N, C-alpha and C positions, 0 to 999 in steps of 0.2 A: 305456327301461329301461336303467339303468346297471348294469354288472356288474364286480366287482372282488375284491380280496383284502385281508385284514387279517392282521396277525401281532403277537404279543407278543415275538417274538425269543427264543423259549424256549431255555434251556440246561440242561435236565433230564438226568439220567444216561441214557445209552443203555440201552434195556431189555435188550439181549442181552449187552453187554460191561461195563456199569456205568461206562464212560468218560464224562467230561463235556467237551463241546466248549468251547473258550475263548470268552469274550465277544467277543474281537476277531474270531475266525474266523466266528462266527455273524453278527455285524454285517456283515462283508464278504459273506457268503452272501446276506443279505437285500437288500443293494444289487443283487446279481446277479438276485435274484427280481423286484425292481421293474423292472429293465431288461427282463427277459424279458416281464413283464406288459405293458409298453408295446409291445414288439415284436409281441405276439400280439393286440393290439387291445383290451385291457381298459381300462376307463374310470377306475378309481381304485385306489389302494393306500394302506392305512392302517397306521400303526404305533402300538401302544399304549404309554403311559407306565407304567413300573413301577419300583420301587425295592427289588428283592430279588434274591437270588443267582441264581434260576432264570429270570429274565427280563433280557435284556441291554440293553433300550432305555429308559434313564432320560431320554434327550433325543431324542424323536422328530424334532424339527425338524432337528437336526444330521444324523441318519441320512438323512432324506428329502432334505436338501440335497446329500448325497453322490451320490444318484441323480438329482437334478434336472438336472444338466448332461449326464447320459448318456441322458436321455429327451426326448421331444418333445411328447407329447400327454396322457399319463396324469396324472390329478389326484392330488395328494399331500396326505394328511391325517393328523392324529393320530387315534388310535382307542382310547382317548380321551386328551386332556390332563386331568390331575387338577387342575382349576382351583381347587378348595378350598384346596389347599396350595401353589399357585403364585402368582407375582406377575403380575397381568394386564398390567402394562406390559411386562414382559419377554416374556411369551407373545406379545403382539401384535408386539413388535419381532422376535422370532425368526421368526414366520410371515410377517411382512411382508418380511423378508430372504429367506425361502424363496420367497415370491411373486416377488421380483425375479429370483432365480436361475433359477426355472422359467418365467419369462415369463408369470405370471398363472395358475398351476395349484395354488396352495396353499389349504388349508382347515384349519379348526380344528374338532375335535369336542370340545366341552367337557362334562365329566362330573364326578361326585363320586368315581368310582372304587369298585371293589368290594374293594380292598385298602387297608390302613390304614398301611402302612409310611412313607408320605411325611409323615404328620402329625407324629410325633415327630421325624423327620429334619429338618423345616423349622420346628419349634418351634410347632406348632399343637395345640390341644386337640380331641379327638374330640367333646366335648360341644358344640362349635361347628360340627359337621359341616354341618348344613343352612344355618345363618346365613352361614358362610364362602362357600358356593357362591353363594348369592343375591347377596351383596355384591360378590363378585369378578366374577360375570357382569355385574352392573350396570356396573362399571367397565370391563370389557372392551368392552362394547357402546358405552359412552360414548367410549372411545378410538377405536373403529372409526368412530364417527359424526363426530368432530371432531378436527382436528389439534391444537388447543389444548384442554386439559382442565382443568376445575375440578370437584373432587369431594371428598367427605368421607364416611368410613365409620367403622366401629367397630373394625376389625381391621388396618387399614393406614394409614400416615401420609397425611394429606390432600394433595391436589394443587391448587395455586392457579395457574391460567392458564399451565400449562406445556405445551410441545410434546412429542409423542411421535413419534419417527422411527426408521427410514424409514417413509414411507407406502407402502402396497402398490399394485401395479398395478390389481388388482381393486377396484372401488368399488361395493359394499363387499366387504371380505374375507369370504368365507363363514364363518359360525359355525353349527355344528350343535349340538343338544342331545342328549347321549347318555343313554339311560335303560335300566334293566333291566326296566322294566315297571311303574314307579310312576306312579299316576294323577296325582299332583301334578306330577311332572316333565313329563308329556306336556301337561298343561294349561298349565304355564308356557311350554313351547315354542310352543304354539298362540297364547297371548295375545301373545307377543312376535313372532309371525310368523316364527319360525326353523325351519329344517328339522330333522327328528327322526330319530334312529337308535335302533332298538330292539335290544337284545341278546336274540335269540331262540335260546336255547341249551338249553331243556328243555321238557318237556311238549308240548302241541300248539300249533303255530304259529297255528292258527285262534283260539286264546284271545286273541291280540293284536289281533284285528279290532275289538273294542269300544274298545280304547285308541286305535287309529287314528281311529275315529269321534269319540271324545272330544277328541282333538287337533284334528281338523278343526272340530268344533263350537266349541271355544274360539277357534280362529283366526277363524272366521266372526263370532263374537260381538265380537271385537276389531276387526273391520273389515278383516281381511286377505283377499286373494284366494286362496281355498283351492286353486284350480286351479294356482297357481304354487308351491305348497309341496311339498317332497319328503319322502318317508318311506323310510328305509333299514332293512335288517336286517343284523345281524352274526350269522352262524351258522356253527357248526363243521362241517367236512366235508372230504372228500378224494375225488379222482377218479382212476380208473385205467381201462385199456382194458376190463376186465371187473369187474363188480360184486363178485364174491366176492373177487377179488384186492384191490380197494379196501378192502373190509371187513377182510380179514386183515392188511393192511399198517397200517391206521389204528388198529385196536383196541388193540394193546399199549401204545403211548405215551399214547393217550387214557385207558386204564384207569389207568396209572401216575399221570398228572396228576390225574384225578378222585379217586382214592383218597388222594393226598397232600392235596389241598384238602379232601377229606371228613374226614380226620383233624383238620385245623385247624378245621373248621367244624361238625363233628358230623353229617355226612351218613352215610347208609348205604353199605355196600360196593357198589362199581360192578363188575358182572360182565358176561360176554358176553351174557347174556339181556337185560339192561338196554340194552346197546349195540345189539343187534339190533332191539329194540323201537323205539329212538330213530331207527334208520335206515330203519324202515318208511315207507310213503308218508305216513302221518299224523304222523310224528315230526319232531323238530327237528334231526336229523343229516342232512346232505346228502352222503351217501356212496354211491358207485356208479360205474357207467359213465356216459359223457356223457349218454346218453338219459335214464337214471334221474334224474340230478341236474337236468337241464333241465326235466323234467316236474314235479319238486317246486318248482323256482323259479317256473315258470309258474303252478302252483297257488297259491303264496304271493302272487304278483301279483294273481291273479284274485279271491281270497277274503279277502285281508288288505289289499290296496291298496299293497303295497310298490313303490316306484319305483326303488330302488337295492338291489342284493343284493351283500353282501360275504361271501365265503367265508373263514372263519378257518382257515388252514392253515399250519403243522401245529399240532396240540395236543400239546405235548411234543416231544422231540427225535426227528426222523425223518431218514433219509438225504436229503441235499440234492438228489440226483438225483431222488428220488421226489417231493419238493415241487416241483421244477422241472417235472417231467412233469405233475403235477396242474395247475399254472398254465397250462402249454401247452394242455392239454385244455380247461380252462375257457375260454380265449380262442378257440381254433380250432374246438372242437366244441360246447361247451355254449352259449356266448353266441350263435352264429348261430341255433341252434334256438329259443332264447328270443326273440330279436329278431324272427325271422321270424313266430313265432306272434303276438306282440304287434302287429306291423305288420298282420296279418290282422284283428285285432280293430279296430284303428283304421280300416282301410279299410271294415269292415262297420258301423262305428259302435257297436261293442260294448265299447269301452274302459271299464274300471271308473271 
């Protein structure tokens, strides 16, 4: 069971002061968070690509590369790369370069993205949303497969027997498919035999279990070894020494972000009762003391089949020292509890 962290490098206004941290400062803070995650034994750190004022990471590979030379074992991934509006050649080159700097620890999580700012920014039409992703994923995988590429699509100039460099250390460079819970996307990941990451950020996490089974069924149908495939969750949360303190620290910035997105997307008002319901044992928020969070991760593993858990922290702007403490607790307190429990299952032959 892999355990790690993901971030969108948020730069929302401070809930108390209204001040907005600079993009430069927040980016430097995230590098420190990645270094700490490596030091406390976490397995993976992901940075999501966005192209808007309140998220500072438009180039995850560059940010991850800044941390690569300061870390030794943690895997470094996008979370996600918005492949629909990107050039697969450049994406591959960026992450192959990251793979070299990190000595074989780079990954790509490819997704369509839940935000649309990158489409007009890079000259794409939203009407081509699905077609762009399918075509560009095909090219990315073709580049991964072969040094010399011949390819033709409908939205990018053709490539005729051209090399793509540098080549990564890992063979192949890991490519995950990111999904918000769409059945078509999990089937695609399964048919391609690619690892899957699910954004489990609302409702009951157990509702994702049928999607995991659908993914495995598709993979098996395509002839892939299901036992070798990984399924990850990307889930919001926060850890403190005491559960009440964790909830009280995490709620204000979470509410601010959820209500801002809610105004953009027509969601209902997000209040403390909704937050508290989501952080209950059956909810999708992983907020509490180490024992509480560990028990929820174990439950997710046992009943949904997740093999990698990524805690998305923070949601909105929080004090850097609080985020650092949450990462420390995830690595030193939560992860050992989860790993010990899963080791018992394996020893008893009860692994899902």
